[in-house]
N, C-alpha and C positions, 0 to 999 in steps of 0.2 A: 504494500500499500504505500510506504514512504517513497518508493521510487516512482510510482505513477504520479503521487502529488508533485514531486520535485519536476517531473518531466512536464506536467501540465502548468507549473509555474513558469518553466523556461518559454512554453509556448506563449503564455499570457504576456511575459516581458517581450518576447520577439514581435508579438502583434502590435504591442503598444508603440514600441520603437519604430517599427515600419510605418504604422499609420501617421505618427507625429513627423516621421521623417519626411514623408510625401508632403504633409502640410507645411514643413519648414522650407519647403521649395516654392511656395506661394506666399507664406507669411514668415516674418522674422523667426528664427529658431527659438530665440529668447522669448518671445511673446508666446510661442506655441508652448514651450516649456512651463511658463508661468501659469497658464489657464489649465493645462494638463494636471499640474500638481494642486491647483485649486479643486479640480474635480476629485482627484484622488484623496484630498483631505476632507472633502465633504462626505464622501463614502465612509472613510475611517470614522469620522464623528458620528455617523448613523450607527455604524456596527459596534463601536466600542462598549456602549452600555449593555448591549446584547450578549457579548462574548464573556464567558467565564474567565476568571483569573484573580489571583491574590492581589492585595493592595500593592502598588508599585512603590519602591522606596525613592528618596531623593536622587540616589546614584542612577537608578533606573531611568529616571527622567533626564538628568544630566547626560547620560550616555546617548539617549534617544535624541536630545537637542543636538549633540556633536554629529551623531549619524545624519541628522537633518541638514546640517552644514555640507556634508560630504554629498548628500543627495542633490541638494541644490546646485552645487557646482557640477556634479556629475552630469544631471539632465540638462542644465543650461548650455554647457559646452558640447555635449553629445549632439543636442539638437541643432546647435550652431554649426558643429561639424557636418552634419548630415546636409545642411543647406549649402555648404561650400564644396563638397566633395562626393565621391561614390559611396553610397550606403554600403556596398559590399567591401570597401576598405575600411572605413572609419569605425563601423561598429565592432569589427573584430579587434581593431587597435585598442579601443576603449575597455575591451574585455580582458585582454591579456594583462594589462597593468593592474586592473582591479583584482584579479586573482593573485598576481605576483607580489603586490604590496603587503597584504596582510602576512604573507609568508616571511618577506624580508624583515618585516618589522618585529616578528616573532623570534627569528633568529639573532637580530642584532640587539634588541632591547628586553625581549621576555626570556632569553635563553632557552628557547625551543631548539631541538635539533631534528631537522627534517630527515626523512629516509632518502636513501640514494637516488630514486627516481625525481623527488622534489628538486633535488640539487641539479639534475639534468635538466629539468623543465626550467628552472630559473637561468641556467647558461644559454638555453635556446631563446629566450625572451627577446634579448637585444637584436640578434641576429634576424628574428622573425619580424620585429618591428621595423627594421632597416629595409627588409625585403618587401614588405607590404606597402611601405611608403614610397617606393621608387615608382615613378611614372616615367612615360616616354614622351618627349616633346619634340616637334619637328622645328628646326630653326630656318631662318630666312635663307640659309645657304643649302638647304635640303638635308642637312644632317640631323641625325637624331641624338638628343642628349637626355642624361638622366636628371629629373627633377623630383622635388618632394610632392607626393600627392596632395591635391588641395583638401583642407580639412584635417589632415593628420595632426598639426600643433594642437588644434582645439580638441581633438580626440584624445590626445595625450593628457591634456587638462582634466577632461572628463575622467580618464582613467584613475587619475589621483583622487578625484572626488568620490568615485565609486570605491576606491580602496579604502578610503576614511570612512565611508558608509558601512562597509562590512565589518571594519575593524571595530567600529563603536557599537554597533548593533549586536555584535557578538558578546558583548559585556553586559546586555540586558538580561535579567533573569526571565527565563523562558515562561515562567509561571506568572508574570506580573500583568498579563492581558494585553490589550491593544492600546492602552492609554500612553505609554512611550512611543509607540508607532504614530499616534495622533501628534505628539509633540515634535516627532521627527519631521512629519509632513509640514506642520505649521512652519517650523523653522526653515524648512527647504523653501516654502513660499517666500519667506523674508529675504533669505539668500538671493534667490532668483530675481526678486525685485531689485535688489541692489545691482546685481550684474546688469539687468536690464536697463536700469536708469543710467549706469555708467557708460554704457554703449550708445545710449540715446534712441533705443528701440521703441517701437510704437507699443502702448499699452492695451489696445483693444484690437479685437479681430472681428472679420465679417461673421455674421450670425451663424451660418452654416458651418464654417471652418471652426468656429468656437465650441458648437455642440459636438463636433467630432473630436476635438481636442479633449473637452471634458469627458467624453465617453471613454476615450483612450486612457486618460489619466485613472479613471476608475478601474479599468482593466489591470493597470499597473498596481493598484492597491490590491486588487484580487490576487496578483501574482506574488505579492509579498505575504499575503496571509496563507496562500497555498505553500510557500516556501517554509514559513514558521510551522506550520502543521506537520510538513514533511520531516522536520528536524526532530519531532517527537516520536516518529515512528522509524527513523532511519539515522544512521551516524551522520555527524555534521558534514565530515568530509566527502561523503557519498551524496548526500543532498546538495552540497555546494557544487560538486562536479557536475551533477545532472542539471541544476538550475543554470549553471554557467554555459550550458549549450545554447542559450537563447540566440546569440548571434547567427546561429544557423537559418533562423527563420527569415530575418530581413535580407540576409545575403542570398539566399535562394530565391526568395520573392523578387528582390532586385534583378537578379540575373535573368529570371523568366519573365518578368512582367515589364521590368523598365528597360530591358535591353542593354544593361551594363556589361561592360567588357573588362577582362583582366589580362595583363601581360604575364609572361612566364614567370617573372620574378615575384609578381604578386600572388600568383597561385602558389609558388613554392612557400611564400612567406605565410599565406593563410593556413597551408598545411602544418608548417612549422608552429604557427601560433596555436593551432588546435591541438597539436601534440603537447606543446608546453603547458597549456591549460590543464590537460588531462594529467600530466606528470605532477605538476605543482599540487593539484588537489589531493594527490595521494599522500600528502604529508601527514 
């Protein structure tokens, strides 16, 4: 049951990012991120009183708030990245670092000792990111040169945000109910609002696009709830690995429906990134 819940969580995450990625091509990605998180926050507020759980401690709320900072940065810059570059490139870039960062922090600050496969996965992260980020551009002289794929810098920033999200949320007591998640969502809205204001993006969206973003944000909250439930039925490492497969959804849909194309280096980088994620999650 835990495996099925984690995989369903990955599907929900993937659908959320694909839908909002499409919106980010018509509306500023930061604006999309704001309204998607508002939708997810509204759903969390409705569900929190109905879900069982012990009273959350101050520490649970504090970790939830810190997780919200990571969520806000991650979502804001991921959707900005998807408005700049190919979805099939930037989404996997944001996922690799999000998995690698918690492991690196555990090793350097918490004294954790990952197994050999995790070390191999961490060693594969940088080469994978370099390969995925390589695009081919034709110059005026007719020659081809390697450039960084559009959106990769923003995707790397999103990666750090998601890494912080996972690190902080892992410290919240699993029995504390949904209120720390509500706090996380509210803080993420505040963070995205600050990023949006700093870039001078618009605050409002066309009505149909707004409704789509809000609905997709609610699916994102459902993904979090499915993931949290999966961790109660399955080992955290296994649930994390399965949930981290979410980039497969927007990548496949982008290749099939949007006609995106990858060069050989990017394909090799995506394969390396998927292998790195799998190996790191085995820690």
